[in-house]
Wavefront OBJ file of the C-alpha trace (Angstrom):
o trace
v -102.921 107.719 51.613
v -100.012 110.158 53.893
v -98.499 108.260 56.474
v -95.723 108.815 58.429
v -94.568 106.703 60.910
v -94.998 103.964 58.633
v -92.964 104.285 55.700
v -94.501 100.890 53.958
v -92.531 102.125 50.471
v -89.198 102.509 52.252
v -89.832 99.084 53.264
v -90.459 97.588 50.586
v -87.666 99.200 48.853
v -85.152 98.195 51.940
v -85.921 94.310 51.547
v -85.545 94.265 47.495
v -82.853 96.229 48.160
v -81.264 93.539 50.117
v -82.959 91.508 48.539
v -80.701 92.625 44.914
v -77.207 92.778 46.803
v -77.634 89.210 48.258
v -77.732 88.371 43.939
v -75.140 90.254 43.745
v -72.954 89.027 46.460
v -73.628 85.498 44.656
v -72.400 86.680 41.536
v -69.589 88.134 42.951
v -68.667 84.705 44.975
v -69.254 83.098 41.427
v -67.075 85.107 39.361
v -64.211 84.912 42.436
v -63.924 81.976 43.268
v -65.269 79.920 39.900
v -67.706 77.902 41.166
v -71.367 77.611 41.086
v -71.672 75.915 44.644
v -69.631 76.852 47.603
v -71.656 75.457 49.735
v -74.646 73.133 50.305
v -77.459 76.159 50.627
v -76.009 76.954 46.684
v -77.342 73.622 45.261
v -78.064 70.412 47.694
v -78.370 67.952 45.266
v -75.689 69.709 43.134
v -73.162 69.356 45.941
v -74.272 65.441 46.708
v -73.259 64.700 42.665
v -70.301 67.274 42.629
v -68.686 65.078 46.115
v -69.879 61.958 44.623
v -67.781 62.714 41.239
v -64.415 64.024 43.142
v -64.237 61.106 45.239
v -64.418 58.974 42.101
v -62.186 61.896 40.099
v -59.891 60.526 43.067
v -60.304 56.605 43.199
v -59.708 56.850 39.660
v -56.633 58.824 39.965
v -55.301 56.873 42.430
v -56.012 53.729 39.370
v -54.130 55.056 37.104
v -51.253 55.283 39.088
v -51.292 51.824 40.407
v -51.199 50.802 36.801
v -48.538 53.089 36.278
v -46.374 51.508 38.678
v -48.035 48.019 38.066
v -45.964 48.815 34.185
v -42.466 49.244 35.839
v -42.759 46.541 37.805
v -43.124 44.413 34.882
v -40.603 46.449 33.133
v -38.475 45.603 35.934
v -38.985 42.131 36.270
v -38.658 41.962 31.703
v -35.347 43.055 31.884
v -34.161 40.039 34.187
v -36.632 37.525 31.796
v -34.651 39.305 28.620
v -31.010 38.730 30.543
v -32.609 34.871 31.465
v -33.625 34.084 27.478
v -29.981 35.722 26.596
v -27.731 32.780 28.402
v -29.927 29.670 27.792
v -29.257 31.152 23.914
v -25.789 30.863 24.752
v -26.399 27.489 26.745
v -28.345 25.762 23.753
v -25.131 26.876 21.700
v -22.498 25.357 24.517
v -24.351 22.178 24.296
v -24.289 21.689 20.732
v -20.530 22.514 20.780
v -19.818 20.057 23.057
v -21.667 17.321 21.184
v -18.867 17.609 18.672
v -16.410 15.016 20.383
v -14.553 14.298 17.612
v -13.725 17.243 17.508
v -13.334 18.873 20.834
v -10.608 17.941 22.652
v -11.506 16.747 26.782
v -10.254 20.506 28.131
v -11.919 21.990 25.101
v -14.601 19.842 26.736
v -13.889 20.888 30.832
v -13.738 24.571 28.978
v -17.482 24.503 27.729
v -18.632 23.344 31.363
v -17.090 26.551 32.997
v -19.030 28.492 31.294
v -22.112 25.753 31.651
v -21.545 26.404 34.860
v -20.996 29.941 34.811
v -24.197 30.585 32.961
v -26.619 28.892 35.269
v -24.568 30.917 38.291
v -25.801 33.699 36.580
v -29.180 33.063 36.338
v -29.221 32.051 39.687
v -28.033 35.348 40.856
v -30.597 37.771 38.461
v -33.400 35.375 39.394
v -32.440 36.078 42.687
v -31.763 40.119 42.481
v -33.927 41.096 40.132
v -36.279 43.066 42.392
v -38.971 46.236 43.096
v -37.681 48.913 46.343
v -36.486 45.559 47.947
v -38.907 43.135 46.640
v -37.225 40.450 44.764
v -39.933 39.775 40.782
v -37.545 36.218 40.216
v -36.999 34.433 43.060
v -40.802 32.884 43.309
v -42.154 35.696 46.049
v -44.666 36.586 43.719
v -45.304 32.907 42.600
v -48.524 31.311 44.270
v -48.401 29.038 46.758
v -50.108 25.767 46.345
v -50.472 22.477 48.123
v -52.505 19.320 47.822
v -50.860 18.347 44.698
v -52.230 15.194 43.283
v -49.939 12.345 42.941
v -51.932 12.621 38.809
v -50.513 16.213 38.844
v -46.671 15.752 37.430
v -45.860 18.764 36.561
v -48.647 22.602 36.972
v -47.880 26.436 36.336
v -50.406 28.857 38.407
v -50.796 31.883 35.926
v -53.228 33.979 37.176
v -55.730 33.328 40.087
v -58.186 35.987 41.860
v -60.202 34.290 44.567
v -62.086 36.435 47.971
v -61.593 32.894 50.060
v -58.754 31.320 52.405
v -58.209 28.907 49.516
v -59.045 28.633 45.842
v -59.572 24.492 45.229
v -58.712 23.338 40.904
v -59.864 20.408 39.715
v -61.242 19.051 36.249
v -63.131 16.768 34.691
v -61.895 14.958 32.286
v -63.733 14.123 29.172
v -61.765 12.671 26.095
v -58.494 10.651 26.911
v -55.121 11.668 25.773
v -53.486 8.960 23.813
v -50.242 7.865 21.588
v -50.761 7.546 17.845
v -50.232 3.784 17.646
v -50.338 0.472 15.484
v -48.930 -2.505 15.531
v -46.997 -5.288 13.379
v -48.360 -8.826 13.025
v -45.712 -11.282 12.027
v -44.796 -14.972 12.830
v -41.646 -15.064 13.957
v -38.202 -14.109 12.810
v -38.708 -13.238 9.109
v -38.952 -15.396 7.103
v -38.536 -14.295 2.851
v -38.991 -15.691 -0.083
v -35.634 -14.016 -0.972
v -33.120 -14.250 1.425
v -31.740 -11.928 -0.481
v -34.919 -9.744 -0.268
v -34.804 -7.170 2.281
v -38.212 -6.656 4.169
v -38.419 -2.160 4.255
v -40.655 -0.636 5.670
v -40.623 3.581 6.397
v -41.623 4.787 9.788
v -42.790 8.527 10.412
v -43.374 10.080 12.876
v -44.017 13.766 14.367
v -40.232 14.371 14.422
v -39.258 13.108 11.301
v -39.114 9.459 9.037
v -36.334 6.673 7.988
v -36.166 4.269 6.340
v -35.389 0.108 6.950
v -34.587 -2.336 6.225
v -33.996 -6.519 7.618
v -33.029 -9.355 6.626
v -34.275 -12.110 7.045
v -34.423 -14.377 10.115
v -34.278 -11.490 11.728
v -36.311 -11.069 15.058
v -39.281 -8.453 15.965
v -37.147 -8.143 19.250
v -34.061 -6.507 16.114
v -36.807 -4.874 14.752
v -37.585 -3.068 16.851
v -34.694 -2.006 17.989
v -34.042 -0.949 14.810
v -36.534 1.195 15.130
v -35.596 2.384 18.367
v -31.932 3.568 17.547
v -34.045 6.396 15.201
v -36.411 7.753 17.777
v -35.225 10.714 18.726
v -35.582 11.533 14.248
v -38.629 9.706 13.763
v -40.363 10.666 17.371
v -41.867 6.560 17.328
v -40.739 3.894 19.747
v -41.130 0.297 19.248
v -41.276 -2.702 21.873
v -41.720 -6.163 20.738
v -44.786 -8.797 22.247
v -45.694 -11.886 21.588
v -49.751 -13.007 21.742
v -49.465 -16.577 21.822
v -46.842 -19.250 20.406
v -46.355 -18.779 16.836
v -47.536 -14.806 16.715
v -45.221 -12.100 17.079
v -45.716 -8.590 17.000
v -44.126 -5.191 17.412
v -45.333 -2.323 18.435
v -45.452 1.062 17.605
v -46.383 4.426 19.274
v -45.427 8.143 19.397
v -43.115 9.118 22.256
v -45.202 11.535 22.971
v -49.159 12.070 23.557
v -51.383 14.822 21.718
v -52.884 15.047 17.795
v -49.552 16.864 17.114
v -48.584 13.274 17.363
v -48.862 10.626 14.554
v -47.218 7.417 13.537
v -46.849 6.163 10.153
v -45.518 2.612 8.070
v -44.991 2.409 4.633
v -44.854 -1.125 3.288
v -41.590 -0.204 0.380
v -41.210 -4.179 -0.038
v -42.671 -6.785 1.541
v -40.044 -9.495 0.026
v -42.663 -11.797 -0.698
v -42.788 -12.590 3.636
v -44.592 -16.229 3.543
v -45.627 -17.967 7.261
v -48.449 -19.482 8.573
v -52.297 -18.165 9.327
v -51.832 -15.051 11.091
v -49.047 -13.130 9.424
v -48.902 -11.086 7.050
v -50.829 -8.485 8.626
v -51.243 -4.633 9.055
v -53.846 -3.705 12.088
v -53.465 -0.151 13.603
v -55.293 0.816 16.675
v -57.032 4.482 16.197
v -56.411 5.640 19.822
v -55.814 2.806 22.047
v -53.480 0.567 21.526
v -54.983 -2.692 23.173
v -57.839 -1.997 20.932
v -56.242 -3.211 17.072
v -57.842 -3.136 13.719
v -57.190 -5.099 11.162
v -55.579 -2.212 8.400
v -54.267 -4.512 5.687
v -51.954 -7.283 5.007
v -47.820 -6.332 4.604
v -48.563 -6.418 0.696
v -51.995 -4.748 0.197
v -52.102 -0.923 -1.228
v -52.861 0.215 1.643
v -49.715 -0.963 4.061
v -47.662 0.515 0.739
v -49.349 3.764 0.469
v -49.145 4.113 4.192
v -51.107 3.538 7.275
v -51.469 5.799 9.887
v -52.108 7.118 13.422
v -52.952 9.827 15.002
v -52.978 11.027 19.153
v -54.975 12.866 20.672
v -55.308 15.722 23.028
v -57.277 15.389 26.650
v -60.021 17.607 26.473
v -62.271 18.282 29.882
v -62.875 21.371 32.582
v -61.260 22.736 35.029
v -63.101 24.571 38.047
v -66.951 24.318 35.655
v -64.325 26.482 32.486
v -64.262 24.706 29.405
v -60.113 24.135 29.435
v -57.696 23.675 26.621
v -55.536 19.998 25.867
v -52.543 19.667 24.537
v -51.045 16.338 25.118
v -51.666 15.785 28.710
v -51.266 19.055 29.416
v -55.030 21.207 30.266
v -54.951 24.871 30.647
v -57.411 27.631 31.355
v -57.139 30.811 31.121
v -60.060 33.373 32.351
v -60.491 36.532 34.362
v -60.481 34.946 37.395
v -58.619 31.280 37.391
v -55.364 30.828 34.947
v -53.911 27.814 35.646
v -52.197 24.581 33.311
v -51.575 21.165 34.336
v -49.341 18.132 33.322
v -51.029 14.327 34.637
v -49.490 10.933 34.114
v -50.013 8.472 31.869
v -52.881 6.851 33.388
v -54.581 10.073 34.781
v -55.105 11.294 31.195
v -56.897 8.205 30.272
v -59.148 7.853 32.921
v -62.406 9.916 32.642
v -63.869 11.707 35.378
v -63.055 14.387 38.280
v -59.309 14.893 39.318
v -58.873 16.794 42.150
v -55.736 18.476 41.034
v -54.073 20.594 43.465
v -55.214 23.900 45.958
v -54.039 27.255 45.829
v -53.444 29.118 48.956
v -52.137 31.920 48.655
v -49.284 34.100 46.095
v -49.625 35.671 43.256
v -48.550 39.756 42.425
v -52.212 41.865 43.193
v -52.642 44.846 41.005
v -56.026 47.010 42.424
v -55.999 48.305 38.209
v -60.152 49.650 39.295
v -61.093 53.032 40.735
v -63.509 50.725 42.879
v -62.203 48.529 45.462
v -63.269 44.973 44.393
v -62.258 41.409 42.992
v -63.151 42.349 39.646
v -61.256 45.244 39.671
v -57.664 43.564 40.525
v -55.580 41.504 38.735
v -53.383 38.808 40.046
v -50.150 37.717 37.978
v -48.454 34.738 38.859
v -44.091 35.595 37.875
v -42.799 31.685 38.837
v -39.409 31.029 40.267
v -36.889 31.305 37.168
v -33.745 29.785 39.196
v -32.236 26.901 37.644
v -33.853 24.064 40.312
v -37.006 25.091 38.218
v -36.662 25.363 34.779
v -37.102 22.221 32.686
v -39.979 19.293 33.714
v -40.378 16.561 35.962
v -40.107 14.474 33.241
v -36.847 15.518 31.558
v -34.833 17.169 34.379
v -34.356 20.471 35.398
v -31.461 22.769 34.387
v -29.385 22.680 37.336
v -28.597 19.020 36.116
v -26.655 20.668 33.847
v -23.272 21.655 36.500
v -20.634 19.915 36.502
v -20.906 16.853 38.702
v -25.025 16.428 38.122
v -26.502 13.925 35.148
v -26.533 15.979 32.300
v -22.522 17.904 32.616
v -20.900 17.712 29.345
v -17.018 16.561 30.220
v -19.118 13.088 31.260
v -21.375 13.591 27.961
v -23.848 12.102 29.515
v -26.891 12.291 27.751
v -26.623 15.780 26.126
v -30.185 14.929 23.598
v -32.254 15.130 26.765
v -29.553 18.156 28.655
v -30.575 20.570 25.192
v -34.643 19.119 26.079
v -33.743 20.514 29.670
v -32.052 23.665 28.138
v -35.549 23.901 25.243
v -37.667 23.337 28.057
v -36.385 26.524 29.754
v -36.016 28.737 26.906
v -39.632 27.906 26.649
v -40.325 28.690 30.695
v -38.706 31.742 30.404
v -39.981 32.964 26.558
v -44.084 31.772 28.103
v -43.613 34.315 30.809
v -41.893 37.329 28.725
v -45.016 37.201 26.511
v -47.570 36.573 29.372
v -46.045 39.360 31.261
v -45.785 41.585 27.817
v -49.619 41.159 27.482
v -50.157 41.955 30.151
v -48.707 45.092 30.121
v -50.439 45.558 26.532
v -53.095 44.246 27.140
v -54.680 44.966 30.385
v -52.441 47.680 31.354
v -51.753 49.562 28.685
v -55.537 49.277 28.024
v -56.501 49.694 31.381
v -54.270 53.570 31.630
v -55.976 54.339 28.595
v -59.489 53.279 29.634
v -59.092 55.306 33.009
v -58.015 58.344 30.985
v -61.495 59.299 29.299
v -63.172 57.774 32.502
v -61.467 60.827 34.133
v -61.678 63.038 31.067
v -65.354 62.534 31.866
v -66.123 63.067 35.021
v -64.410 65.620 35.529
v -66.313 67.000 32.625
v -69.692 66.049 34.571
v -68.692 66.906 37.558
v -67.457 70.631 35.640
v -70.947 70.867 34.581
v -72.297 70.659 37.897
v -70.184 72.390 40.607
v -68.512 75.324 38.287
v -68.928 78.942 36.788
v -70.506 78.901 33.735
v -68.896 82.419 33.122
v -71.142 83.595 30.837
v -74.238 83.342 32.132
v -72.928 84.443 35.376
v -71.365 88.495 33.991
v -74.781 89.053 32.778
v -76.592 88.294 36.342
v -73.898 90.320 37.587
v -74.518 92.981 35.023
v -78.055 92.211 36.020
v -77.827 92.345 39.524
v -75.649 95.833 39.983
v -78.754 97.305 37.502
v -81.147 96.574 39.863
v -79.088 97.398 43.210
v -78.437 101.756 42.147
v -82.124 100.855 40.916
v -83.475 100.308 44.233
v -80.848 102.317 45.856
v -82.880 105.281 43.830
v -86.045 104.210 44.804
v -85.289 103.380 48.448
v -84.064 107.626 48.610
v -87.387 109.021 46.986
v -88.940 106.508 49.041
v -87.538 107.810 51.986
v -87.707 111.170 50.940
v -91.855 110.420 50.071
v -93.857 111.389 54.124
v -91.959 115.127 54.034
v -94.877 115.590 51.119
v -97.545 115.365 54.301
v -95.287 118.414 55.233
v -97.518 120.460 52.312
v -100.416 119.734 54.396
v -100.453 121.391 56.705
v -100.141 124.446 55.623
l 1 2 3 4 5 6 7 8 9 10 11 12 13 14 15 16 17 18 19 20 21 22 23 24 25 26 27 28 29 30 31 32 33 34 35 36 37 38 39 40 41 42 43 44 45 46 47 48 49 50 51 52 53 54 55 56 57 58 59 60 61 62 63 64 65 66 67 68 69 70 71 72 73 74 75 76 77 78 79 80 81 82 83 84 85 86 87 88 89 90 91 92 93 94 95 96 97 98 99 100 101 102 103 104 105 106 107 108 109 110 111 112 113 114 115 116 117 118 119 120 121 122 123 124 125 126 127 128 129 130 131 132 133 134 135 136 137 138 139 140 141 142 143 144 145 146 147 148 149 150 151 152 153 154 155 156 157 158 159 160 161 162 163 164 165 166 167 168 169 170 171 172 173 174 175 176 177 178 179 180 181 182 183 184 185 186 187 188 189 190 191 192 193 194 195 196 197 198 199 200 201 202 203 204 205 206 207 208 209 210 211 212 213 214 215 216 217 218 219 220 221 222 223 224 225 226 227 228 229 230 231 232 233 234 235 236 237 238 239 240 241 242 243 244 245 246 247 248 249 250 251 252 253 254 255 256 257 258 259 260 261 262 263 264 265 266 267 268 269 270 271 272 273 274 275 276 277 278 279 280 281 282 283 284 285 286 287 288 289 290 291 292 293 294 295 296 297 298 299 300 301 302 303 304 305 306 307 308 309 310 311 312 313 314 315 316 317 318 319 320 321 322 323 324 325 326 327 328 329 330 331 332 333 334 335 336 337 338 339 340 341 342 343 344 345 346 347 348 349 350 351 352 353 354 355 356 357 358 359 360 361 362 363 364 365 366 367 368 369 370 371 372 373 374 375 376 377 378 379 380 381 382 383 384 385 386 387 388 389 390 391 392 393 394 395 396 397 398 399 400 401 402 403 404 405 406 407 408 409 410 411 412 413 414 415 416 417 418 419 420 421 422 423 424 425 426 427 428 429 430 431 432 433 434 435 436 437 438 439 440 441 442 443 444 445 446 447 448 449 450 451 452 453 454 455 456 457 458 459 460 461 462 463 464 465 466 467 468 469 470 471 472 473 474 475 476 477 478 479 480 481 482 483 484 485 486 487 488 489 490 491 492 493 494 495 496 497 498 499 500 501 502 503 504 505 506 507
């Protein structure tokens, strides 16, 4: 059929040419921008997915930055703690030097005390000066705020706590009591030896060491207890003279501290033929409770000569439903949401049942180390106050007690044993804080940065697959579209010339 008014072939060619031009334009846009999806109509579902992935990439990038910032904060805190640790080591040496009383002039002791005072002042200065962007790091700013502390709790430390409520109660259930190691020596009064020239010889051993002691006929149980207590710092064993009735006198032995690392052992080296009435010459032992006695053997028995020993026992229980680790009278738990430890009184450590320890009301250093902002992606870290009034224990005392005019200054020579124990406790606290911060940097921050880096790479790759142009495929499509545009342009030209053929019919 031949028509002039309507050129259907031309219309078809125009439509195809328009389609080919649009396809060519799309290929040119993708190749020039490098994006397969530039607007919603390119791929609605792909656009949604790629935008979500872009948001995740932004969050991951921010989390990596947060982790790096956390690492720098801890680095600064570690620098201050390292200097405090060095000062405490020097302080320990000064105490040992000052204990050499016969070899030091009074002026030397005073000079040592001046150094000690200077060290204590420097520790306080470091605690107040170590900061990040003006925020103090070692003065308790990042320590947890605690109230409602039970009278049964003597010392506590909150090292980490995450909670989304206003407060977090910390409570324990004590399921196993803490115990000292304990033995009891039963006598019939004063020592009554067969041979007045003989010596009743025993060896007392504890977690700190052992000493052999000799007692002569006629010495009382009070004198025996005094002699044992004179070497407590060497053995770790204390003695108390007790009486049960009018004829039987006892020496009760106990470890200085509680826990499974503590023990008391007595070897009867020579009973010297001690004589007396019924009920004496017996060696009774306690295996867990000093008030519950179990006969272990006479002084002249093989068991007594080989040594009879009783071990202490660690406290056991749970904290906020989590199994807690016991060490002496101290309970500790370390989880992602709660990291605390506290020490209880002697009575509380031996009382099974529930104990409301304290309530955490806030504080701590919070670091957002995950892309998603929620409690699981947050890491909370407590950095305690390391000033001299906080380093030590409530049982021993604190570091500021070593200053001039205080309880344990070296000029007066007041109980330098305890002073050294205080410094040791301070060193332990600073060292444990450094170890905890180091573990946070290595195992939390370091691992987080590495895992976030991998997540960023994979997320970027996923977004690229969805959104970026595949240049190999798109250049092929460009070539095809260019050829189609040229072909359709030629066909349109032919289609426009087709009506002219009708003129030949008109002759």
